[in-house]
C-alpha positions as CSV (number, residue, x, y, z in Angstrom):
1,M,-28.8,32.1,12.1
2,R,-28.2,33.7,8.8
3,L,-31.1,32.0,7.1
4,L,-33.4,33.1,10.0
5,L,-32.4,36.7,9.5
6,T,-32.7,36.6,5.8
7,L,-36.3,35.3,6.2
8,L,-37.2,37.9,8.7
9,L,-35.9,40.6,6.3
10,M,-37.9,39.2,3.5
11,A,-41.0,39.1,5.6
12,L,-40.5,42.7,6.7
13,A,-40.0,43.8,3.1
14,A,-43.2,42.0,2.1
15,V,-45.2,43.5,5.0
16,L,-44.0,47.1,4.0
17,A,-44.7,46.5,0.3
18,A,-48.3,45.2,1.1
19,S,-48.9,48.4,3.4
20,F,-47.7,50.6,0.9
21,A,-49.8,49.0,-1.8
22,L,-53.0,49.3,0.4
23,R,-52.5,52.8,1.0
24,N,-51.5,53.8,-2.5
25,D,-54.4,55.3,-4.5
26,G,-52.4,56.6,-7.5
27,N,-52.9,56.1,-11.2
28,V,-50.8,55.9,-14.2
29,V,-52.1,57.1,-17.5
30,I,-50.5,56.2,-20.7
31,L,-51.6,58.3,-23.6
32,S,-50.7,57.2,-27.3
33,A,-53.4,58.4,-29.7
34,P,-55.8,57.4,-30.3
35,W,-55.4,55.1,-27.1
36,R,-55.5,55.9,-23.5
37,I,-54.4,53.3,-21.0
38,D,-55.2,53.9,-17.3
39,L,-53.3,51.7,-14.8
40,S,-53.1,51.8,-11.0
41,L,-49.8,52.7,-9.7
42,N,-49.4,49.4,-8.0
43,F,-50.1,47.3,-11.2
44,F,-47.7,49.6,-13.1
45,L,-44.9,49.0,-10.5
46,L,-45.6,45.2,-10.8
47,L,-45.4,45.3,-14.5
48,L,-42.3,47.4,-14.3
49,G,-40.6,44.9,-11.9
50,V,-41.5,41.9,-14.2
51,A,-40.2,43.9,-17.2
52,L,-36.9,44.4,-15.5
53,V,-36.6,40.9,-14.5
54,L,-37.2,39.6,-17.9
55,S,-34.9,42.2,-19.4
56,F,-32.2,41.0,-17.0
57,L,-32.9,37.3,-17.9
58,L,-32.7,38.0,-21.6
59,A,-29.4,39.9,-21.2
60,R,-27.9,36.9,-19.3
61,F,-29.1,34.5,-21.9
62,A,-27.6,36.7,-24.7
63,V,-24.3,36.9,-22.8
64,A,-24.3,33.1,-22.2
65,M,-25.1,32.3,-25.8
66,T,-22.1,34.7,-26.9
67,A,-19.7,33.0,-24.4
68,F,-20.9,29.4,-25.2
69,P,-18.0,28.5,-27.7
70,E,-15.5,29.7,-25.2
71,R,-17.0,27.7,-22.5
72,V,-16.9,24.7,-24.7
73,N,-13.3,25.3,-25.5
74,A,-12.5,25.8,-21.7
75,Y,-14.3,22.5,-21.0
76,R,-12.4,20.6,-23.5
77,L,-9.1,21.9,-22.4
78,R,-10.0,21.3,-18.8
79,R,-11.1,17.7,-19.5
80,A,-7.8,17.2,-21.5
81,E,-5.8,18.6,-18.7
82,V,-7.4,16.3,-16.2
83,G,-6.8,13.3,-18.4
84,A,-3.1,14.3,-18.9
85,H,-2.6,14.6,-15.2
86,R,-4.4,11.2,-14.7
87,A,-2.0,9.8,-17.4
88,L,1.1,11.4,-15.7
89,R,0.1,9.8,-12.3
90,E,-0.4,6.4,-14.1
91,A,3.2,6.9,-15.9
92,L,4.8,7.5,-12.6
93,Q,3.2,4.6,-10.9
94,A,4.0,2.2,-13.8
95,L,7.6,3.4,-13.8
96,L,8.0,2.8,-10.0
97,E,6.2,-0.7,-10.5
98,G,8.6,-1.5,-13.3
99,R,6.0,-1.6,-15.9
100,F,8.2,0.4,-18.4
101,V,6.1,-0.2,-21.6
102,R,2.9,1.0,-19.8
103,A,5.0,3.9,-18.3
104,E,6.1,5.1,-21.6
105,R,2.7,4.9,-23.2
106,A,1.1,6.7,-20.3
107,A,3.8,9.4,-20.5
108,R,3.0,9.9,-24.1
109,A,-0.7,10.4,-23.3
110,A,0.3,12.8,-20.4
111,Q,1.9,15.1,-23.0
112,A,-1.6,16.3,-24.2
113,A,-1.3,19.0,-21.4
114,P,1.5,21.6,-21.9
115,E,2.0,21.9,-18.0
116,S,2.7,18.1,-17.7
117,A,4.5,17.5,-21.1
118,G,8.0,18.1,-19.7
119,L,7.7,15.9,-16.6
120,A,6.1,13.2,-18.9
121,A,9.0,13.2,-21.2
122,L,11.4,12.6,-18.3
123,I,9.4,9.8,-17.2
124,G,9.2,8.4,-20.8
125,A,13.0,8.8,-21.0
126,R,13.6,6.7,-17.9
127,A,11.1,4.0,-19.1
128,A,12.8,3.9,-22.5
129,H,16.2,3.6,-20.8
130,R,15.2,0.6,-18.7
131,L,13.8,-1.0,-22.0
132,Q,17.4,-0.4,-23.5
133,E,15.9,1.9,-26.1
134,Q,18.7,4.5,-26.2
135,E,17.5,6.4,-29.3
136,R,14.0,6.6,-28.1
137,R,15.5,7.8,-24.5
138,D,17.5,10.5,-26.2
139,A,14.5,11.6,-28.2
140,W,12.3,12.0,-25.0
141,L,15.3,13.9,-23.4
142,A,15.5,16.2,-26.5
143,S,11.9,17.1,-26.3
144,V,12.4,18.8,-22.9
145,E,15.1,21.0,-24.2
146,G,13.9,24.7,-24.2
147,D,11.9,24.2,-20.9
148,D,13.7,26.5,-18.5
149,K,11.7,25.3,-15.6
150,L,12.9,21.7,-16.1
151,D,16.3,22.3,-17.5
152,M,18.0,21.2,-14.2
153,A,15.9,18.0,-14.0
154,R,16.6,17.3,-17.6
155,L,20.4,17.7,-17.2
156,A,20.5,15.6,-14.1
157,T,18.3,12.9,-15.7
158,S,20.5,12.9,-18.8
159,A,23.8,12.6,-16.8
160,E,22.3,9.7,-14.8
161,L,21.0,7.8,-17.7
162,W,23.9,8.4,-19.9
163,S,26.5,7.3,-17.2
164,E,24.6,4.1,-16.7
165,T,25.1,3.3,-20.4
166,H,28.8,4.2,-20.1
167,Q,28.5,7.4,-22.3
168,S,30.7,9.2,-19.8
169,D,31.6,12.1,-22.1
170,R,28.1,13.0,-22.5
171,A,27.2,12.5,-18.9
172,L,30.2,14.8,-17.8
173,G,29.1,17.3,-20.4
174,A,25.6,17.4,-18.9
175,L,27.0,17.7,-15.3
176,E,29.3,20.6,-16.4
177,R,26.3,22.5,-17.7
178,L,24.5,21.6,-14.5
179,R,27.3,23.1,-12.4
180,A,27.5,26.2,-14.7
181,G,24.0,26.8,-13.6
182,G,24.9,26.8,-10.0
183,A,23.8,23.2,-9.2
184,R,26.3,21.3,-6.9
185,H,24.0,18.7,-5.2
186,I,25.2,15.5,-3.9
187,H,23.4,13.4,-6.6
188,S,25.2,15.1,-9.3
189,Q,28.7,14.3,-7.6
190,R,27.6,10.5,-7.2
191,I,26.9,10.4,-10.9
192,A,30.2,12.2,-11.7
193,L,32.0,9.7,-9.6
194,G,30.7,6.9,-11.7
195,A,31.5,8.6,-14.9
196,Y,35.1,9.4,-13.9
197,V,35.6,5.7,-13.0
198,Q,34.4,4.8,-16.4
199,Q,37.0,7.3,-17.9
200,G,39.8,6.1,-15.7
201,D,40.4,9.6,-14.3
202,W,41.7,8.2,-11.0
203,E,42.7,11.4,-9.2
204,R,39.3,12.9,-9.6
205,V,37.7,9.6,-8.5
206,L,39.8,9.8,-5.4
207,R,38.9,13.4,-4.6
208,L,35.1,12.7,-5.1
209,A,35.1,9.6,-3.3
210,R,36.7,11.2,-0.1
211,T,34.3,14.2,-0.4
212,L,31.3,11.9,-0.6
213,E,32.5,9.7,2.2
214,K,33.1,12.8,4.4
215,R,29.6,14.1,3.6
216,G,28.0,10.6,4.2
217,A,26.8,10.5,0.8
218,I,28.1,7.0,0.2
219,N,28.7,4.3,2.7
220,A,32.2,3.6,3.9
221,T,32.4,0.2,2.3
222,L,31.5,1.5,-1.2
223,A,34.0,4.4,-0.6
224,G,36.6,2.0,0.3
225,R,36.2,-0.2,-2.7
226,T,36.2,2.8,-5.0
227,K,39.3,4.2,-3.6
228,A,41.0,0.9,-3.9
229,L,40.0,0.5,-7.4
230,A,41.6,3.8,-8.2
231,Y,44.8,3.0,-6.3
232,R,45.2,-0.3,-7.9
233,A,44.8,1.3,-11.4
234,Q,47.3,3.9,-10.6
235,L,49.6,1.3,-9.3
236,Q,49.1,-0.8,-12.5
237,D,49.9,2.2,-14.7
238,L,53.2,2.5,-12.9
239,R,54.2,-1.2,-12.9
240,H,57.0,-0.7,-15.3
241,D,58.6,2.1,-13.2
242,P,59.9,0.7,-9.9
243,A,60.7,4.1,-8.4
244,A,57.4,5.8,-9.3
245,L,55.6,2.6,-8.3
246,E,57.0,2.7,-4.8
247,A,56.5,6.4,-4.6
248,A,52.9,6.1,-5.5
249,W,52.4,3.4,-3.0
250,N,53.9,5.7,-0.3
251,R,51.5,8.5,-1.2
252,I,48.5,6.4,-0.3
253,P,47.0,7.0,3.2
254,T,48.2,4.4,5.7
255,E,44.5,3.4,6.6
256,D,44.0,2.7,2.9
257,Q,47.2,0.8,2.5
258,R,46.0,-1.8,5.0
259,D,43.0,-2.9,2.7
260,T,43.8,-6.4,1.9
261,E,43.0,-6.4,-1.8
262,L,45.0,-3.3,-2.3
263,A,48.0,-4.5,-0.2
264,L,48.0,-7.8,-2.1
265,E,48.0,-6.0,-5.5
266,A,50.8,-3.7,-4.3
267,G,52.8,-6.4,-2.9
268,T,52.5,-8.4,-6.1
269,L,53.5,-5.4,-8.3
270,L,56.3,-4.3,-5.9
271,N,57.7,-7.8,-5.9
272,L,57.7,-8.1,-9.7
273,A,59.4,-4.6,-9.8
274,G,62.1,-5.8,-7.5
275,R,61.1,-3.6,-4.4
276,G,60.9,-6.5,-2.0
277,R,61.3,-4.6,1.2
278,A,58.4,-2.2,0.2
279,A,56.3,-5.2,-0.6
280,A,57.1,-7.0,2.7
281,Q,56.2,-3.8,4.6
282,A,52.9,-3.4,2.8
283,L,51.9,-7.0,3.3
284,E,52.9,-6.9,7.0
285,A,50.8,-3.8,7.6
286,S,47.9,-5.4,6.0
287,L,48.2,-8.8,7.9
288,E,48.3,-6.8,11.1
289,R,44.7,-5.5,10.3
290,E,43.2,-8.6,8.7
291,W,44.8,-12.1,8.5
292,D,44.5,-13.5,4.9
293,E,46.6,-16.4,3.6
294,R,47.0,-15.0,0.1
295,L,49.2,-12.1,1.8
296,L,51.4,-14.8,3.3
297,D,52.0,-16.4,-0.1
298,E,53.0,-13.0,-1.6
299,Y,55.0,-12.2,1.4
300,A,57.1,-15.4,0.9
301,R,58.1,-14.0,-2.5
302,A,59.5,-10.8,-1.3
303,Q,63.3,-10.5,-1.6
304,V,64.5,-8.8,1.5
305,T,68.0,-8.9,2.9
306,P,68.9,-9.9,5.5
307,A,66.3,-12.7,5.3
308,R,66.6,-13.4,9.0
309,E,64.3,-10.5,9.7
310,R,61.6,-12.0,7.7
311,I,62.0,-15.4,9.2
312,E,62.0,-14.0,12.8
313,R,58.9,-12.1,11.8
314,V,57.0,-15.3,10.6
315,E,58.1,-17.4,13.5
316,Q,56.6,-14.6,15.8
317,W,53.3,-15.0,13.8
318,L,53.7,-18.8,14.2
319,R,53.9,-18.5,17.9
320,E,50.6,-16.6,17.9
321,R,49.1,-19.0,15.4
322,P,50.6,-22.4,16.1
323,R,50.4,-25.2,13.4
324,D,48.9,-22.7,10.8
325,P,49.5,-24.4,7.6
326,A,49.7,-21.2,5.4
327,L,52.3,-19.7,7.9
328,L,54.3,-23.0,7.9
329,R,54.3,-22.9,4.0
330,C,55.4,-19.3,4.0
331,L,58.3,-20.0,6.5
332,G,59.3,-23.1,4.3
333,L,59.2,-21.0,1.0
334,I,61.5,-18.2,2.7
335,C,63.9,-21.0,3.9
336,V,64.0,-22.4,0.3
337,R,64.9,-19.0,-1.0
338,E,67.7,-18.8,1.5
339,Q,68.8,-22.5,0.7
340,L,68.0,-23.6,4.2
341,W,67.1,-27.0,2.8
342,G,66.6,-28.9,6.1
343,K,64.3,-26.3,7.7
344,A,62.5,-25.7,4.4
345,R,61.7,-29.5,4.2
346,Q,60.7,-29.5,7.9
347,Y,58.2,-26.5,7.6
348,L,56.8,-27.7,4.3
349,S,56.1,-31.1,5.5
350,E,54.4,-29.8,8.7
351,S,52.2,-27.7,6.6
352,L,51.3,-30.6,4.4
353,R,50.4,-32.7,7.6
354,E,48.1,-29.9,8.7
355,R,46.4,-29.4,5.4
356,T,46.9,-30.8,1.9
357,H,47.5,-27.9,-0.3
358,P,48.6,-28.0,-4.0
359,A,51.0,-25.0,-3.4
360,T,52.7,-26.9,-0.6
361,L,52.9,-29.9,-2.8
362,L,54.4,-27.9,-5.6
363,A,57.0,-26.2,-3.2
364,L,58.0,-29.7,-1.9
365,A,58.4,-31.1,-5.4
366,R,60.7,-28.2,-6.5
367,L,62.7,-28.6,-3.2
368,E,63.2,-32.4,-3.8
369,E,64.1,-31.8,-7.5
370,T,66.6,-29.1,-6.4
371,L,68.1,-31.7,-3.9
372,G,68.1,-34.4,-6.7
373,N,65.4,-36.6,-5.2
374,E,63.8,-37.2,-8.6
375,A,61.3,-39.9,-7.4
376,E,59.9,-37.8,-4.5
377,A,59.8,-34.7,-6.8
378,L,57.8,-36.6,-9.3
379,R,55.4,-37.9,-6.8
380,H,54.8,-34.4,-5.3
381,Y,54.5,-32.8,-8.8
382,R,51.7,-35.5,-9.7
383,E,49.9,-34.9,-6.3
384,A,50.1,-31.1,-7.0
385,A,48.8,-31.4,-10.4
386,L,45.9,-33.4,-9.2
387,G,45.3,-30.9,-6.3
388,Y,45.2,-28.0,-8.7
389,A,42.8,-29.7,-11.0
390,N,40.5,-30.5,-8.1
391,W,40.8,-27.0,-6.8
392,I,40.0,-25.3,-10.1
393,G,37.0,-27.6,-10.5
394,E,35.7,-26.7,-7.1
395,Q,36.2,-23.0,-7.8
396,R,34.3,-23.3,-11.1
397,R,31.5,-25.0,-9.5
398,S,31.3,-22.2,-6.8
399,S,31.7,-19.5,-9.8
400,A,34.7,-17.9,-8.0
401,L,38.0,-18.3,-9.6
402,P,40.8,-18.0,-7.1
403,R,44.1,-16.0,-7.2
404,A,47.0,-18.3,-8.3
405,P,48.3,-19.4,-5.1
406,L,51.8,-20.0,-6.5
407,R,53.4,-18.4,-9.7
408,E,56.7,-19.1,-11.5
409,G,59.8,-17.8,-9.7
410,T,58.6,-18.8,-6.2
411,L,61.7,-20.8,-5.5
């Protein structure tokens, strides 16, 4: 429709111009002694129009020639910018594909454009980090300093990469500057959690783990393992102070106390510190949540008076789990400690009939040695030694070394 209207207007203008030219009888006289030039008005107007058009074209040509160098420079800059953006995309794609050498090379090419230089440096830093080139990684990160727009990205990236190489002081320093700038996002807290674990700052580890778990930033399994690691480290630090050790254990939330690995660690340390009752309570609570034979072996070592309470508790478990060899061994070890020789031999023998276990053989050997049955003791010692040798071989083949099932001082 617009084209049609334009053609109609042009046709109308042509008709009007032709009508004006046909009716116009005027002349134009140009006098320049000794010449006289006579022109019709129509021809003069035509020449004037042509002259105006030529003047306009010459002016445009002059302007274009004057601006030509600037246009060339602009074209070169635009071409360099397009190439840099293409290189930036290649660098990011190569980084995600795991082609770190290619990613670093493309990142270096992407720095040709000032707009993409900072992002390219961060990609190059991550690529160099994956290549274990820490000096080159730090050089990439240093090249971004001074870019206010990328300051937060640089600090977050620096903290993450430094934390992965166990440079916790530098990582925490970067996170502190990040927090000073008002950034308190979840990612920085996850990085801080790893850095505090590396430093052994267990109080902060526990606080951050609880916060991240509450916000759903880490899954419950990882949070539980992290908290258990912190609790175990705190208990290990207090292993030479029985009162402080028991107090630290009591401060742990009940739900966390029932973790199998943590309860086993606490039970071992409390037993070694002479806090048998606290050890027995810790192990019992964990056994109520999850059954684990290792807890029973440690439970048998707890020195609690009167012993009848523990014997009755294990007998109750035995009614719930009849013929359980670990329970029978645990009950036999408690009877040995209480010098109930007949019951001890009965329970240990029943356990051995249900399952041959080197810990049971060793307990029987020590019992027979105590009762003066040297031949039986030697036979059981030999069988226990062979059993432990086979067990260690199996564990080595499966690449999982077990916790020692029996330690010195069991009997």
